[in-house]
Biopython code that builds the backbone (N, CA, C, O; Angstrom):
import numpy as np
from Bio.PDB.StructureBuilder import StructureBuilder

atoms = [
    (1, "UNK", "N", (26.617, -7.950, 17.777)),
    (1, "UNK", "CA", (25.537, -8.125, 16.487)),
    (1, "UNK", "C", (24.309, -8.072, 17.442)),
    (1, "UNK", "O", (24.096, -8.530, 18.565)),
    (2, "UNK", "N", (23.530, -7.279, 16.494)),
    (2, "UNK", "CA", (22.038, -6.856, 16.627)),
    (2, "UNK", "C", (21.269, -7.907, 16.032)),
    (2, "UNK", "O", (21.579, -8.160, 14.868)),
    (3, "UNK", "N", (20.347, -8.583, 16.536)),
    (3, "UNK", "CA", (19.736, -9.569, 16.075)),
    (3, "UNK", "C", (17.991, -8.622, 15.528)),
    (3, "UNK", "O", (17.241, -8.110, 16.359)),
    (4, "UNK", "N", (17.816, -8.620, 14.515)),
    (4, "UNK", "CA", (16.756, -7.742, 13.578)),
    (4, "UNK", "C", (15.384, -8.839, 14.035)),
    (4, "UNK", "O", (15.387, -10.069, 14.075)),
    (5, "UNK", "N", (14.370, -7.961, 14.319)),
    (5, "UNK", "CA", (13.298, -8.409, 14.806)),
    (5, "UNK", "C", (12.182, -8.472, 13.708)),
    (5, "UNK", "O", (12.192, -7.825, 12.660)),
    (6, "UNK", "N", (11.237, -9.336, 14.106)),
    (6, "UNK", "CA", (9.987, -9.289, 13.283)),
    (6, "UNK", "C", (9.374, -8.144, 13.400)),
    (6, "UNK", "O", (9.328, -7.489, 14.441)),
    (7, "UNK", "N", (8.664, -7.717, 11.909)),
    (7, "UNK", "CA", (7.824, -6.326, 12.138)),
    (7, "UNK", "C", (6.262, -7.019, 11.937)),
    (7, "UNK", "O", (5.904, -7.730, 10.998)),
    (8, "UNK", "N", (5.388, -6.550, 13.214)),
    (8, "UNK", "CA", (4.388, -6.807, 13.415)),
    (8, "UNK", "C", (3.542, -5.532, 13.293)),
    (8, "UNK", "O", (3.882, -4.528, 13.919)),
    (9, "UNK", "N", (2.369, -5.538, 12.449)),
    (9, "UNK", "CA", (1.577, -4.191, 12.118)),
    (9, "UNK", "C", (0.263, -4.378, 11.626)),
    (9, "UNK", "O", (0.084, -5.360, 10.906)),
    (10, "UNK", "N", (-0.761, -3.577, 11.890)),
    (10, "UNK", "CA", (-1.961, -3.746, 11.029)),
    (10, "UNK", "C", (-2.092, -2.735, 9.892)),
    (10, "UNK", "O", (-1.865, -1.528, 9.970)),
    (11, "UNK", "N", (-2.519, -3.462, 8.763)),
    (11, "UNK", "CA", (-3.074, -2.808, 7.549)),
    (11, "UNK", "C", (-4.378, -2.915, 7.170)),
    (11, "UNK", "O", (-5.040, -3.699, 7.851)),
    (12, "UNK", "N", (-4.952, -2.343, 6.263)),
    (12, "UNK", "CA", (-6.350, -2.599, 5.672)),
    (12, "UNK", "C", (-6.453, -3.618, 4.463)),
    (12, "UNK", "O", (-5.896, -3.285, 3.416)),
    (13, "UNK", "N", (-6.947, -4.523, 4.503)),
    (13, "UNK", "CA", (-7.279, -5.397, 3.138)),
    (13, "UNK", "C", (-8.571, -5.475, 2.858)),
    (13, "UNK", "O", (-9.384, -5.881, 3.688)),
    (14, "UNK", "N", (-8.936, -5.046, 1.509)),
    (14, "UNK", "CA", (-10.333, -5.228, 1.474)),
    (14, "UNK", "C", (-11.071, -4.562, 2.105)),
    (14, "UNK", "O", (-12.259, -4.771, 1.860)),
    (15, "UNK", "N", (-10.841, -3.772, 2.890)),
    (15, "UNK", "CA", (-11.527, -2.720, 3.834)),
    (15, "UNK", "C", (-11.735, -3.293, 5.429)),
    (15, "UNK", "O", (-12.498, -2.901, 6.312)),
    (16, "UNK", "N", (-10.734, -4.382, 5.415)),
    (16, "UNK", "CA", (-10.947, -4.852, 7.138)),
    (16, "UNK", "C", (-9.071, -4.918, 7.406)),
    (16, "UNK", "O", (-8.101, -5.122, 6.675)),
    (17, "UNK", "N", (-9.264, -4.646, 8.742)),
    (17, "UNK", "CA", (-7.946, -4.715, 9.339)),
    (17, "UNK", "C", (-7.319, -6.155, 9.478)),
    (17, "UNK", "O", (-7.974, -7.121, 9.871)),
    (18, "UNK", "N", (-6.177, -6.202, 9.169)),
    (18, "UNK", "CA", (-5.413, -7.392, 9.266)),
    (18, "UNK", "C", (-4.055, -7.099, 9.784)),
    (18, "UNK", "O", (-3.415, -6.071, 9.562)),
    (19, "UNK", "N", (-3.703, -8.065, 10.465)),
    (19, "UNK", "CA", (-2.287, -7.947, 11.384)),
    (19, "UNK", "C", (-1.217, -8.886, 10.254)),
    (19, "UNK", "O", (-1.455, -10.000, 9.785)),
    (20, "UNK", "N", (-0.210, -8.168, 10.062)),
    (20, "UNK", "CA", (0.705, -8.677, 9.103)),
    (20, "UNK", "C", (1.976, -8.990, 10.136)),
    (20, "UNK", "O", (2.250, -8.238, 11.071)),
    (21, "UNK", "N", (2.664, -10.131, 9.850)),
    (21, "UNK", "CA", (4.145, -10.211, 10.447)),
    (21, "UNK", "C", (5.078, -10.526, 9.462)),
    (21, "UNK", "O", (4.937, -11.430, 8.638)),
    (22, "UNK", "N", (5.994, -9.807, 9.549)),
    (22, "UNK", "CA", (7.261, -10.132, 8.288)),
    (22, "UNK", "C", (8.708, -10.347, 9.294)),
    (22, "UNK", "O", (9.173, -9.625, 10.176)),
    (23, "UNK", "N", (9.038, -11.290, 8.894)),
    (23, "UNK", "CA", (10.615, -11.616, 9.084)),
    (23, "UNK", "C", (11.633, -10.785, 8.392)),
    (23, "UNK", "O", (11.373, -10.295, 7.293)),
    (24, "UNK", "N", (12.808, -10.594, 8.989)),
    (24, "UNK", "CA", (13.523, -9.649, 8.267)),
    (24, "UNK", "C", (13.954, -10.297, 7.125)),
    (24, "UNK", "O", (14.404, -11.443, 7.129)),
    (25, "UNK", "N", (13.787, -9.356, 5.805)),
    (25, "UNK", "CA", (13.894, -9.825, 4.699)),
    (25, "UNK", "C", (12.982, -10.444, 3.672)),
    (25, "UNK", "O", (13.267, -10.645, 2.491)),
    (26, "UNK", "N", (11.619, -10.774, 4.400)),
    (26, "UNK", "CA", (10.797, -11.201, 3.770)),
    (26, "UNK", "C", (9.736, -10.135, 3.035)),
    (26, "UNK", "O", (9.590, -8.963, 3.383)),
    (27, "UNK", "N", (9.177, -10.660, 2.169)),
    (27, "UNK", "CA", (8.113, -9.698, 1.266)),
    (27, "UNK", "C", (6.863, -10.463, 1.383)),
    (27, "UNK", "O", (6.897, -11.688, 1.503)),
    (28, "UNK", "N", (5.575, -9.692, 1.349)),
    (28, "UNK", "CA", (4.211, -10.135, 1.527)),
    (28, "UNK", "C", (3.625, -9.290, 0.442)),
    (28, "UNK", "O", (3.757, -8.066, 0.422)),
    (29, "UNK", "N", (2.916, -10.037, -0.542)),
    (29, "UNK", "CA", (1.874, -9.413, -1.697)),
    (29, "UNK", "C", (0.854, -9.848, -1.669)),
    (29, "UNK", "O", (0.597, -11.048, -1.572)),
    (30, "UNK", "N", (-0.142, -8.698, -1.771)),
    (30, "UNK", "CA", (-1.741, -8.827, -2.083)),
    (30, "UNK", "C", (-2.274, -8.223, -3.199)),
    (30, "UNK", "O", (-2.078, -7.023, -3.390)),
    (31, "UNK", "N", (-3.013, -8.988, -4.072)),
    (31, "UNK", "CA", (-3.703, -8.312, -5.084)),
    (31, "UNK", "C", (-5.065, -8.668, -4.932)),
    (31, "UNK", "O", (-5.513, -9.702, -4.436)),
    (32, "UNK", "N", (-5.804, -7.503, -5.510)),
    (32, "UNK", "CA", (-7.517, -7.828, -5.295)),
    (32, "UNK", "C", (-7.843, -6.758, -6.713)),
    (32, "UNK", "O", (-7.086, -5.977, -7.290)),
    (33, "UNK", "N", (-9.045, -7.048, -6.926)),
    (33, "UNK", "CA", (-9.656, -6.202, -8.218)),
    (33, "UNK", "C", (-10.922, -6.619, -8.799)),
    (33, "UNK", "O", (-11.709, -7.385, -8.242)),
    (34, "UNK", "N", (-11.093, -6.072, -9.964)),
    (34, "UNK", "CA", (-12.610, -6.854, -10.507)),
    (34, "UNK", "C", (-13.258, -5.865, -11.249)),
    (34, "UNK", "O", (-12.785, -4.729, -11.271)),
    (35, "UNK", "N", (-14.349, -6.165, -11.903)),
    (35, "UNK", "CA", (-15.057, -5.553, -12.728)),
    (35, "UNK", "C", (-15.817, -4.492, -11.886)),
    (35, "UNK", "O", (-16.176, -4.720, -10.731)),
    (36, "UNK", "N", (-16.027, -3.384, -12.495)),
    (36, "UNK", "CA", (-17.252, -2.002, -11.985)),
    (36, "UNK", "C", (-18.303, -2.155, -13.135)),
    (36, "UNK", "O", (-18.175, -2.845, -14.147)),
    (37, "UNK", "N", (-19.230, -1.475, -12.823)),
    (37, "UNK", "CA", (-20.329, -0.923, -13.639)),
    (37, "UNK", "C", (-19.789, -0.504, -14.808)),
    (37, "UNK", "O", (-20.285, -0.940, -15.847)),
    (38, "UNK", "N", (-18.706, 0.390, -14.868)),
    (38, "UNK", "CA", (-18.028, 1.334, -15.983)),
    (38, "UNK", "C", (-16.975, 0.522, -16.547)),
    (38, "UNK", "O", (-16.895, 0.616, -17.771)),
    (39, "UNK", "N", (-16.082, -0.310, -15.947)),
    (39, "UNK", "CA", (-14.895, -0.950, -16.397)),
    (39, "UNK", "C", (-14.412, -2.124, -15.391)),
    (39, "UNK", "O", (-15.057, -3.113, -15.044)),
    (40, "UNK", "N", (-13.178, -1.768, -15.041)),
    (40, "UNK", "CA", (-12.460, -2.551, -13.879)),
    (40, "UNK", "C", (-11.517, -1.899, -13.036)),
    (40, "UNK", "O", (-11.280, -0.725, -13.319)),
    (41, "UNK", "N", (-10.901, -2.424, -12.017)),
    (41, "UNK", "CA", (-10.036, -1.936, -11.008)),
    (41, "UNK", "C", (-9.135, -2.866, -10.603)),
    (41, "UNK", "O", (-9.632, -3.944, -10.279)),
    (42, "UNK", "N", (-7.868, -2.758, -10.521)),
    (42, "UNK", "CA", (-7.102, -3.857, -9.787)),
    (42, "UNK", "C", (-5.789, -2.927, -8.856)),
    (42, "UNK", "O", (-5.200, -1.926, -9.265)),
    (43, "UNK", "N", (-5.623, -3.524, -7.728)),
    (43, "UNK", "CA", (-4.543, -3.012, -6.875)),
    (43, "UNK", "C", (-3.450, -4.449, -6.356)),
    (43, "UNK", "O", (-3.822, -5.605, -6.156)),
    (44, "UNK", "N", (-2.388, -4.026, -6.267)),
    (44, "UNK", "CA", (-1.432, -4.799, -5.726)),
    (44, "UNK", "C", (-0.433, -3.889, -4.673)),
    (44, "UNK", "O", (0.280, -2.909, -4.884)),
    (45, "UNK", "N", (-0.701, -4.622, -3.533)),
    (45, "UNK", "CA", (0.084, -4.130, -2.267)),
    (45, "UNK", "C", (1.362, -4.826, -2.013)),
    (45, "UNK", "O", (1.165, -6.040, -2.063)),
    (46, "UNK", "N", (2.572, -4.542, -1.766)),
    (46, "UNK", "CA", (3.872, -5.354, -1.452)),
    (46, "UNK", "C", (4.564, -4.702, -0.160)),
    (46, "UNK", "O", (5.099, -3.594, -0.117)),
    (47, "UNK", "N", (4.451, -5.528, 0.771)),
    (47, "UNK", "CA", (5.205, -4.863, 2.100)),
    (47, "UNK", "C", (6.480, -5.486, 2.335)),
    (47, "UNK", "O", (6.402, -6.711, 2.428)),
    (48, "UNK", "N", (7.735, -4.951, 2.467)),
    (48, "UNK", "CA", (9.057, -5.882, 2.552)),
    (48, "UNK", "C", (9.544, -5.210, 3.788)),
    (48, "UNK", "O", (9.533, -3.994, 3.982)),
    (49, "UNK", "N", (10.020, -6.230, 4.693)),
    (49, "UNK", "CA", (11.002, -5.694, 5.803)),
    (49, "UNK", "C", (12.355, -5.468, 5.497)),
    (49, "UNK", "O", (12.933, -6.493, 5.137)),
    (50, "UNK", "N", (12.938, -4.606, 5.522)),
    (50, "UNK", "CA", (13.947, -4.077, 5.073)),
    (50, "UNK", "C", (15.215, -3.719, 6.011)),
    (50, "UNK", "O", (16.123, -2.953, 5.689)),
    (51, "UNK", "N", (15.088, -4.504, 7.382)),
    (51, "UNK", "CA", (15.913, -4.800, 8.582)),
    (51, "UNK", "C", (15.701, -3.628, 9.572)),
    (51, "UNK", "O", (15.673, -3.988, 10.749)),
    (52, "UNK", "N", (15.546, -2.308, 9.348)),
    (52, "UNK", "CA", (15.306, -1.499, 10.183)),
    (52, "UNK", "C", (13.911, -0.398, 9.920)),
    (52, "UNK", "O", (13.486, 0.359, 10.793)),
    (53, "UNK", "N", (13.415, -0.503, 8.708)),
    (53, "UNK", "CA", (11.876, -0.482, 8.573)),
    (53, "UNK", "C", (11.031, -1.387, 7.634)),
    (53, "UNK", "O", (11.477, -2.392, 7.081)),
    (54, "UNK", "N", (10.019, -1.014, 7.538)),
    (54, "UNK", "CA", (8.993, -1.753, 6.430)),
    (54, "UNK", "C", (8.750, -0.871, 5.258)),
    (54, "UNK", "O", (8.350, 0.276, 5.456)),
    (55, "UNK", "N", (8.961, -1.316, 4.043)),
    (55, "UNK", "CA", (8.709, -0.588, 2.680)),
    (55, "UNK", "C", (7.435, -1.105, 2.395)),
    (55, "UNK", "O", (7.156, -2.288, 2.583)),
    (56, "UNK", "N", (6.568, -0.188, 1.903)),
    (56, "UNK", "CA", (5.109, -0.576, 1.453)),
    (56, "UNK", "C", (4.910, 0.139, -0.190)),
    (56, "UNK", "O", (4.995, 1.357, -0.344)),
    (57, "UNK", "N", (4.718, -0.534, -1.013)),
    (57, "UNK", "CA", (4.359, -0.276, -2.267)),
    (57, "UNK", "C", (3.111, -0.623, -2.396)),
    (57, "UNK", "O", (2.627, -1.641, -1.902)),
    (58, "UNK", "N", (2.271, 0.539, -3.344)),
    (58, "UNK", "CA", (0.791, 0.159, -3.748)),
    (58, "UNK", "C", (0.630, 0.802, -5.360)),
    (58, "UNK", "O", (0.883, 1.929, -5.785)),
    (59, "UNK", "N", (0.198, -0.194, -5.922)),
    (59, "UNK", "CA", (0.016, 0.151, -7.505)),
    (59, "UNK", "C", (-1.305, -0.386, -7.826)),
    (59, "UNK", "O", (-1.712, -1.516, -7.553)),
    (60, "UNK", "N", (-1.985, 0.626, -8.487)),
    (60, "UNK", "CA", (-3.633, 0.553, -8.703)),
    (60, "UNK", "C", (-3.523, 0.871, -10.155)),
    (60, "UNK", "O", (-2.684, 1.662, -10.588)),
    (61, "UNK", "N", (-4.538, 0.128, -11.030)),
    (61, "UNK", "CA", (-4.910, 0.462, -12.293)),
    (61, "UNK", "C", (-6.509, 0.418, -12.381)),
    (61, "UNK", "O", (-7.179, -0.392, -11.740)),
    (62, "UNK", "N", (-6.967, 1.238, -13.121)),
    (62, "UNK", "CA", (-8.497, 1.418, -13.484)),
    (62, "UNK", "C", (-8.966, 1.667, -14.871)),
    (62, "UNK", "O", (-8.139, 2.035, -15.706)),
    (63, "UNK", "N", (-10.025, 1.527, -15.150)),
    (63, "UNK", "CA", (-10.736, 2.005, -16.391)),
    (63, "UNK", "C", (-11.973, 2.076, -15.941)),
    (63, "UNK", "O", (-12.550, 1.263, -15.219)),
    (64, "UNK", "N", (-12.499, 3.389, -16.525)),
    (64, "UNK", "CA", (-14.056, 3.455, -16.476)),
    (64, "UNK", "C", (-14.386, 4.586, -17.890)),
    (64, "UNK", "O", (-13.673, 4.841, -18.860)),
    (65, "UNK", "N", (-15.552, 5.018, -17.570)),
    (65, "UNK", "CA", (-15.999, 5.952, -18.587)),
    (65, "UNK", "C", (-15.071, 7.066, -18.794)),
    (65, "UNK", "O", (-15.140, 7.584, -19.908)),
    (66, "UNK", "N", (-14.320, 7.494, -18.071)),
    (66, "UNK", "CA", (-13.350, 8.537, -18.491)),
    (66, "UNK", "C", (-12.138, 8.069, -19.088)),
    (66, "UNK", "O", (-11.543, 8.884, -19.793)),
    (67, "UNK", "N", (-11.620, 6.865, -18.949)),
    (67, "UNK", "CA", (-10.499, 6.290, -19.560)),
    (67, "UNK", "C", (-9.560, 5.482, -18.617)),
    (67, "UNK", "O", (-10.188, 5.016, -17.667)),
    (68, "UNK", "N", (-8.464, 5.237, -18.613)),
    (68, "UNK", "CA", (-7.418, 4.497, -17.804)),
    (68, "UNK", "C", (-6.439, 5.177, -17.162)),
    (68, "UNK", "O", (-5.706, 5.960, -17.766)),
    (69, "UNK", "N", (-6.348, 4.962, -16.004)),
    (69, "UNK", "CA", (-5.439, 5.720, -14.996)),
    (69, "UNK", "C", (-4.623, 4.598, -14.104)),
    (69, "UNK", "O", (-5.094, 3.569, -13.620)),
    (70, "UNK", "N", (-3.478, 5.010, -14.034)),
    (70, "UNK", "CA", (-2.781, 4.052, -13.036)),
    (70, "UNK", "C", (-2.014, 5.225, -12.085)),
    (70, "UNK", "O", (-1.834, 6.426, -12.285)),
    (71, "UNK", "N", (-1.596, 4.222, -10.816)),
    (71, "UNK", "CA", (-1.211, 5.272, -9.863)),
    (71, "UNK", "C", (-0.087, 4.116, -8.950)),
    (71, "UNK", "O", (-0.090, 2.893, -8.810)),
    (72, "UNK", "N", (0.744, 5.140, -8.493)),
    (72, "UNK", "CA", (1.962, 4.083, -7.864)),
    (72, "UNK", "C", (2.339, 4.926, -6.410)),
    (72, "UNK", "O", (2.435, 6.153, -6.383)),
    (73, "UNK", "N", (2.476, 4.311, -5.570)),
    (73, "UNK", "CA", (3.024, 5.105, -4.217)),
    (73, "UNK", "C", (3.807, 4.189, -3.479)),
    (73, "UNK", "O", (3.455, 3.023, -3.297)),
    (74, "UNK", "N", (5.031, 4.758, -2.978)),
    (74, "UNK", "CA", (5.768, 3.852, -2.385)),
    (74, "UNK", "C", (5.860, 4.580, -0.681)),
    (74, "UNK", "O", (5.812, 5.810, -0.663)),
    (75, "UNK", "N", (5.960, 4.018, 0.396)),
    (75, "UNK", "CA", (5.949, 4.260, 1.726)),
    (75, "UNK", "C", (7.038, 3.515, 2.697)),
    (75, "UNK", "O", (7.352, 2.333, 2.560)),
    (76, "UNK", "N", (7.540, 4.351, 3.653)),
    (76, "UNK", "CA", (8.373, 3.582, 4.341)),
    (76, "UNK", "C", (7.994, 3.783, 5.969)),
    (76, "UNK", "O", (7.352, 4.799, 6.238)),
    (77, "UNK", "N", (8.287, 3.041, 6.870)),
    (77, "UNK", "CA", (7.827, 3.109, 8.248)),
    (77, "UNK", "C", (8.873, 2.276, 8.989)),
    (77, "UNK", "O", (9.017, 1.065, 8.822)),
    (78, "UNK", "N", (9.635, 3.082, 9.873)),
    (78, "UNK", "CA", (10.648, 2.409, 10.893)),
    (78, "UNK", "C", (10.037, 1.623, 11.821)),
    (78, "UNK", "O", (8.934, 2.019, 12.199)),
    (79, "UNK", "N", (10.507, 0.505, 12.340)),
    (79, "UNK", "CA", (9.965, -0.573, 13.093)),
    (79, "UNK", "C", (9.387, -0.091, 14.340)),
    (79, "UNK", "O", (8.482, -0.746, 14.857)),
    (80, "UNK", "N", (9.846, 1.076, 14.928)),
    (80, "UNK", "CA", (9.229, 1.565, 16.116)),
    (80, "UNK", "C", (7.987, 2.399, 15.877)),
    (80, "UNK", "O", (7.309, 2.885, 16.782)),
    (81, "UNK", "N", (7.747, 2.524, 14.580)),
    (81, "UNK", "CA", (6.364, 3.462, 14.158)),
    (81, "UNK", "C", (5.428, 2.440, 13.378)),
    (81, "UNK", "O", (4.809, 2.672, 12.340)),
    (82, "UNK", "N", (5.459, 1.382, 14.030)),
    (82, "UNK", "CA", (4.320, 0.464, 13.032)),
    (82, "UNK", "C", (3.037, 0.659, 13.690)),
    (82, "UNK", "O", (2.019, 0.553, 13.006)),
    (83, "UNK", "N", (2.953, 0.936, 14.950)),
    (83, "UNK", "CA", (1.769, 1.130, 15.755)),
    (83, "UNK", "C", (1.221, 2.263, 16.334)),
    (83, "UNK", "O", (0.495, 2.110, 17.317)),
    (84, "UNK", "N", (1.468, 3.521, 15.843)),
    (84, "UNK", "CA", (1.354, 4.727, 16.295)),
    (84, "UNK", "C", (0.056, 5.595, 15.832)),
    (84, "UNK", "O", (-0.319, 6.590, 16.453)),
    (85, "UNK", "N", (-0.442, 5.203, 14.919)),
    (85, "UNK", "CA", (-1.545, 5.936, 13.906)),
    (85, "UNK", "C", (-2.831, 5.446, 14.402)),
    (85, "UNK", "O", (-3.137, 4.323, 14.002)),
    (86, "UNK", "N", (-3.716, 6.084, 15.246)),
    (86, "UNK", "CA", (-5.161, 5.858, 15.528)),
    (86, "UNK", "C", (-6.075, 6.629, 14.747)),
    (86, "UNK", "O", (-6.007, 7.854, 14.648)),
    (87, "UNK", "N", (-7.062, 5.797, 14.109)),
    (87, "UNK", "CA", (-8.113, 6.634, 13.359)),
    (87, "UNK", "C", (-9.660, 6.372, 14.496)),
    (87, "UNK", "O", (-9.994, 5.386, 15.153)),
    (88, "UNK", "N", (-10.290, 7.682, 14.332)),
    (88, "UNK", "CA", (-11.566, 7.269, 14.840)),
    (88, "UNK", "C", (-12.182, 5.946, 14.538)),
    (88, "UNK", "O", (-11.894, 5.359, 13.495)),
    (89, "UNK", "N", (-13.007, 5.456, 15.395)),
    (89, "UNK", "CA", (-13.778, 4.232, 15.134)),
    (89, "UNK", "C", (-12.945, 3.064, 14.683)),
    (89, "UNK", "O", (-13.421, 2.145, 14.017)),
    (90, "UNK", "N", (-11.656, 3.126, 15.075)),
    (90, "UNK", "CA", (-10.737, 1.931, 14.628)),
    (90, "UNK", "C", (-10.277, 1.567, 15.721)),
    (90, "UNK", "O", (-9.800, 2.418, 16.472)),
    (91, "UNK", "N", (-10.308, -0.023, 16.148)),
    (91, "UNK", "CA", (-9.441, -0.249, 17.300)),
    (91, "UNK", "C", (-8.343, -0.883, 17.525)),
    (91, "UNK", "O", (-8.002, -1.518, 18.523)),
    (92, "UNK", "N", (-7.723, -0.658, 16.415)),
    (92, "UNK", "CA", (-6.273, -1.015, 16.347)),
    (92, "UNK", "C", (-5.266, 0.317, 15.659)),
    (92, "UNK", "O", (-5.647, 1.187, 14.877)),
    (93, "UNK", "N", (-4.185, 0.167, 16.117)),
    (93, "UNK", "CA", (-3.020, 1.254, 15.658)),
    (93, "UNK", "C", (-2.277, 0.785, 14.263)),
    (93, "UNK", "O", (-1.963, -0.384, 14.040)),
    (94, "UNK", "N", (-2.048, 1.875, 13.369)),
    (94, "UNK", "CA", (-1.525, 1.593, 12.274)),
    (94, "UNK", "C", (-0.147, 2.243, 12.072)),
    (94, "UNK", "O", (0.230, 3.114, 12.856)),
    (95, "UNK", "N", (0.736, 1.778, 10.873)),
    (95, "UNK", "CA", (2.038, 2.235, 10.843)),
    (95, "UNK", "C", (1.871, 3.913, 10.654)),
    (95, "UNK", "O", (0.838, 4.355, 10.151)),
    (96, "UNK", "N", (2.821, 4.696, 11.038)),
    (96, "UNK", "CA", (3.390, 6.001, 10.449)),
    (96, "UNK", "C", (3.845, 5.842, 9.047)),
    (96, "UNK", "O", (5.070, 5.927, 8.965)),
    (97, "UNK", "N", (3.319, 5.664, 8.060)),
    (97, "UNK", "CA", (4.002, 5.961, 6.918)),
    (97, "UNK", "C", (4.492, 7.181, 6.377)),
    (97, "UNK", "O", (3.819, 8.210, 6.433)),
    (98, "UNK", "N", (5.681, 7.133, 5.829)),
    (98, "UNK", "CA", (6.487, 8.529, 5.470)),
    (98, "UNK", "C", (6.368, 8.040, 3.887)),
    (98, "UNK", "O", (6.849, 6.973, 3.506)),
    (99, "UNK", "N", (5.573, 9.079, 2.907)),
    (99, "UNK", "CA", (5.562, 8.572, 1.682)),
    (99, "UNK", "C", (6.494, 9.437, 0.892)),
    (99, "UNK", "O", (6.712, 10.643, 1.011)),
    (100, "UNK", "N", (7.094, 8.393, -0.100)),
    (100, "UNK", "CA", (8.183, 8.782, -0.948)),
    (100, "UNK", "C", (7.735, 9.226, -2.593)),
    (100, "UNK", "O", (6.749, 9.877, -2.938)),
    (101, "UNK", "N", (8.511, 8.802, -3.211)),
    (101, "UNK", "CA", (8.230, 8.712, -4.569)),
    (101, "UNK", "C", (6.895, 8.343, -4.948)),
    (101, "UNK", "O", (6.319, 7.566, -4.186)),
    (102, "UNK", "N", (6.331, 8.710, -5.895)),
    (102, "UNK", "CA", (4.894, 8.142, -6.286)),
    (102, "UNK", "C", (4.747, 8.878, -7.527)),
    (102, "UNK", "O", (5.471, 9.801, -7.902)),
    (103, "UNK", "N", (3.511, 8.274, -8.273)),
    (103, "UNK", "CA", (3.300, 8.765, -9.738)),
    (103, "UNK", "C", (1.772, 8.207, -10.075)),
    (103, "UNK", "O", (1.214, 7.161, -9.740)),
    (104, "UNK", "N", (1.306, 9.375, -10.905)),
    (104, "UNK", "CA", (0.093, 8.868, -11.197)),
    (104, "UNK", "C", (-0.180, 9.092, -12.850)),
    (104, "UNK", "O", (-0.187, 10.308, -13.044)),
    (105, "UNK", "N", (-0.360, 8.508, -13.849)),
    (105, "UNK", "CA", (-0.762, 8.580, -15.001)),
    (105, "UNK", "C", (-2.122, 8.610, -15.755)),
    (105, "UNK", "O", (-2.635, 7.491, -15.718)),
    (106, "UNK", "N", (-2.797, 9.426, -16.358)),
    (106, "UNK", "CA", (-4.073, 9.424, -16.721)),
    (106, "UNK", "C", (-3.975, 9.276, -18.327)),
    (106, "UNK", "O", (-3.460, 10.198, -18.959)),
    (107, "UNK", "N", (-4.398, 8.275, -18.914)),
    (107, "UNK", "CA", (-4.196, 8.331, -20.084)),
    (107, "UNK", "C", (-4.910, 8.956, -21.180)),
    (107, "UNK", "O", (-4.547, 9.146, -22.341)),
    (108, "UNK", "N", (-6.059, 9.256, -20.555)),
    (108, "UNK", "CA", (-7.108, 10.037, -21.423)),
    (108, "UNK", "C", (-6.624, 11.362, -21.308)),
    (108, "UNK", "O", (-6.734, 12.075, -22.306)),
    (109, "UNK", "N", (-6.135, 11.807, -20.335)),
    (109, "UNK", "CA", (-5.601, 13.330, -20.249)),
    (109, "UNK", "C", (-4.449, 13.476, -21.126)),
    (109, "UNK", "O", (-4.261, 14.518, -21.755)),
    (110, "UNK", "N", (-3.647, 12.440, -21.194)),
    (110, "UNK", "CA", (-2.310, 12.496, -22.061)),
    (110, "UNK", "C", (-2.903, 12.630, -23.403)),
    (110, "UNK", "O", (-2.414, 13.507, -24.115)),
    (111, "UNK", "N", (-4.015, 11.812, -23.949)),
    (111, "UNK", "CA", (-4.276, 11.624, -25.325)),
    (111, "UNK", "C", (-5.004, 13.044, -25.860)),
    (111, "UNK", "O", (-5.139, 13.403, -27.030)),
    (112, "UNK", "N", (-5.483, 13.820, -24.487)),
    (112, "UNK", "CA", (-6.043, 15.104, -25.066)),
    (112, "UNK", "C", (-5.130, 16.263, -25.062)),
    (112, "UNK", "O", (-5.507, 17.341, -25.521)),
    (113, "UNK", "N", (-3.898, 16.094, -24.545)),
    (113, "UNK", "CA", (-2.722, 17.046, -24.421)),
    (113, "UNK", "C", (-2.558, 17.668, -23.250)),
    (113, "UNK", "O", (-1.848, 18.674, -23.267)),
    (114, "UNK", "N", (-3.171, 17.231, -21.937)),
    (114, "UNK", "CA", (-2.991, 17.841, -20.854)),
    (114, "UNK", "C", (-1.863, 17.304, -20.145)),
    (114, "UNK", "O", (-1.534, 17.778, -19.058)),
]
sb = StructureBuilder()
sb.init_structure("model")
sb.init_model(0)
sb.init_chain("A")
sb.init_seg("    ")
for serial, (resi, resn, name, xyz) in enumerate(atoms, 1):
    if name == "N":
        sb.init_residue(resn, " ", resi, " ")
    sb.init_atom(name, np.array(xyz, "f"), 0.0, 1.0, " ", f" {name:<3s}", serial, name[0])
structure = sb.get_structure()
């Protein structure tokens, strides 16, 4: 029987690198948002340890002078790919997410028939 291992990886939360550790089956969520000079924005991120990979779901919602927009993305990263992506001026490696289904909805564009 194979023992499942914890998933340890870096992510950005509020613009800063944060190291997360998930036990098999564990889920961690983070919400942020607030007012802007033209409206508001909110974001919810959820990371789930699925056994052989981590799933990442991110939902954003915003309203500004152009109207209301929602966006949703789902990513997946195998446990052995959680520390492979390096960005210039960053001192930590990030997961190599594979992006799957996603959606975007622009309510103002829909109302105008686009």
